N, C-alpha and C positions, 0 to 999 in steps of 0.2 A: 858718417863722419862731418861735422860743421865746420863752418871756417874753410872749408877747402881751395878760398879764391882770396886768402887772406897769404900774404907774403911770407910771412913768419910761417904759418902753416904750410907753406908749398918747400919753403929752406929746409924746414924738418925732414918734410918726406924726402926731397931731391938725398940729402947727409942720411938719411936710415937707408935708404937704397940704392944710392950709390950713381944717384938716375943723374941725368945732364941732358939736355934739351939737344933735339935734333935738325939740323938747317935743312939738310935735305930730304928732309918729312914736312917741313915748314910749321915744327912748335909751334907756338907763343899760345899760355894760358893765361884763362882769364883770370885778372885780380880784381873785375868791379863787381863786390857782391849781387847788384843789382839787375844784373844783364841775365842769368842765368834760369833764376824764376821767371821772369817775363816770358822768356823764350818759352819753357815748357807750357806756360799760362798762356800763351800766344800761339804756341804751337799744336795744342788737342790733346793735352796729357789730360787723361780724367780717370776716371773710379773704374770704368769698364771698358776703356780703350787699349788698346797695344800701340809701344812705341818704339819703332829700330831707328838706334842710333848711330851716327856714323863717326867714329875716332873718339875719344873719351879722355884725352888729358889724361889729370889723376882724379877726373869723375865726377867735377864740381856738375856739370850737366845733365851727368847720369844720376847723380843723387838727388837734383831738383826732379829730374821726370819719375825717379822711382816713388816718390813721396807722393804721387798724384797719380800715377799708373797703375792698369791691373798688373802690367807685364813691359819689359824694357829689355831688348835684347841689344847689344851692342857691339857693334863689329869694329874691332881694333886692329892695325897693322903691328905694330911694336912690339914685340913679345915681350920689350923690357917693363912694360908698364902690368902686365898681368899680375906679380905678386903686388906692386902699388895696388890696385884693384882689390885684391882680396883685403885688403888693408881695410882703404879706404869705402869700401861699397860694403862690411861687412856685415851690418845692420841689416841690409835690405836683403831676403829674400825672392824677391819678384824681378832677378837682376840675372841676365844671362849673359856670357860674356866672349864670343867668339873671333881667335886669334885667325884672322884673315885680311885679305885685299879685298877694299868692297867689292871694285872692280872683278873681279874672280868667282864670286859668291854668286851661288844659284839663290836668285832672290824671291823669285819666284817658290821653290819649294821650301825655301826659308819663312817667309811668309805664312804659310799655308800649315807648315809644321808648328810656328812657333806661336800662332797668332789666332788659333781657331775657335772661332765666334767672337772675333773682337772686331771694331773699326780698327782700323791702322793707320798710325801718324809717323812720320820721317822728321827729326829731327837733328841738327847736326851745326858743330864748327868747325867747318868745312877748310883746312888747307889749301891756301889761296892756287896752289901750282894741279889740284884736280877738281877744281869746282865745275868746270863746265864739261869735263867727261861723267862727272858723277851724277849730275843734275838731270846730262841728258839721258844716262842708262837705267835713272829712275823714272824718267817719262815715257823715254820705248818702249821700253820691256810693256806695259801695260799691266804695271802690278795692282794689285787689290789695296792701293792707298787712298785715302783721305786728301791727307796735304803733305806738301816737304816745306819744313821751315828751315833755313839754314842762314848762317852768318856768313859773308863772304865781305871778299874787300869791294868799298863803296862803290869806286868804278864800274865792277863786276854787275854790281848790285843796280845800277843804273843803267846799264846794258840790259840787262834780265827783263826789269820792271819797265822799260821804254813801252810809249805806245807807238802803235803803226797809224800812218809813216810816221817816221822821225827821223832828224839826224844822229839820234844816240843809238837807233836799233843796229843789228847785224843778225847773223842768219840763226843764232841761238835764239835770238827774240822773236824771230817769225816762231820758231820750232815751241817756245815757252808758251807763247800764246796759243798755239794750235792744238796742244793739252792740257794748257793750266790757265788758268784767272791769275796773274802774279800782283804782288800787293807790297812795298815798301815799309814795313813795317816801323824799325827805327835806325839810327846810326847811332856807331858804337867808336869811341874816338881810339887810336892808338894805344892811347896810353891807360887802358881797360887792360892791356896784355902783358906778360911777362917770359919774355924779353918782347921788349916794347917791337913793332914793324913798324915801316915806312911811310905805312897808308893807314888811313882808317877806313873801317868795314862800317856793315849794315846787315841787319838782318831782315831778311823776307819771306813770303809766303805765298804758296805755287798752288792752288786749291785746284785738284783736279777734275777735267771736265768729265763727267758720267761718257757722255755720247763726242767722238768724235766725226768731222766733214768727211773726211773720206777713210779707206782700208786699201789693203793690200797694194798692188800697183800703181794705181791713181794717188794714193799716199808717198808710195817712194819715188815717184817721179816729181811730185812736187816737193821733197827736198832736194832732189836732184836738182831744180833751177832753184831754188832758194839757195841751194851753197854756191851753185855758177853766178849765180847774180849779186852776188856778197864777194866772191874772190876779188873782184877790181871794181872795187865801192863809187872810185870817182871815174868811173866810166859809165858810159851806157849800158842797157840793157842788150841792145842789138849788139853791140860787142864784145862786152863779157859771156853772153850767151850762146852767140855765134862760135866762139873761141872755146867755152868751154863743155858744148855740148855736138861740138863740130858737126854746126848749121851754117847755111848761108845768112847773111844780116837780112837779107829779102822775106826769108823765112819767118826770121823772128817778128819784124818790122809789120811784115802780116797778120802774125798771131797776134801782137800788139793792138793793133788797127781793130781788128775782130772784134776785141773786147774793152772797145773805148781807153787805150791808155794811148799817150805821147810817146812816138816812136823816139823821143829824145829823154825818154825816163830812166830814170835809175833808181837802183832797188828801195834806195832809203826814202822814196816816193809812195812805193807800193803798201797797200794795208793785206791784210792774211787774205781777204777776200778776194782780194787781185790779183795776187800770187794764184792763191785757188783756181781761177780762171784762168788767170793766160798761161798756167800749166798745162790745163785740159785743154784749152784750145790748141798750143802750140804742140804737143802729142799728137792731137786731130790731123794738125795739116802737115807734118809731118810723115803718117801713117797714107795720109791722104794724097802723098808728092806736089802739095801745093807749093 
């Protein structure tokens, strides 16, 4: 079904199915017809690929993905949308809708079952309130996916794609840089949605790295340090790490010095490599009782 971003079409569908937008689910449907084709094209949808979509709305992005990809599997939480999608996507035989919470789905099993022999990409217009949990779930589970292309709040896009080190970065920035190569694709004004949110949005793409710097316990320790480092970002690492990891400031200062970092350094001043070296040395000195 074409024209799914047309306001008149959206209102006709709402009347037909008695549908109302849910604020609690963060539902803002696209009414700018140029956005979803760009997301589909830049997100990797092609004749030999599979696409996992998170959240469907009335199916405007799903429709564009289905026109390009070999197979589309969309996970949608709102059961009220199931009859709507049966109507709006009736022409597509390569689409499957799964009515579940994306954070509770066994994504490894889903990808193995639904996309056998295909390169898999993820595309989504994410509700703002679940942006970080969904992105981290996609990255941390080491799924067999090539890239994640999502529309998020513009402020979140800036943080997710920030370079290290910088004032815009946070713990999630380090994680995104660890697992992927992020890129800000384009901005989307608040007027592109119905109902219009109070903020602008942006589309980002995270190209998943094939090889990660660490694994196992070393990786867990890295992210323990990163989360602790940004827990009170205005304070120095000596203060935040000693507090969050229950270590003496002397131990933290020694580890910083050993990897050529200043004792007065703050989390936003470290690169990904700095965090990796500092984390390894910090735990080494702790185990040695230094």
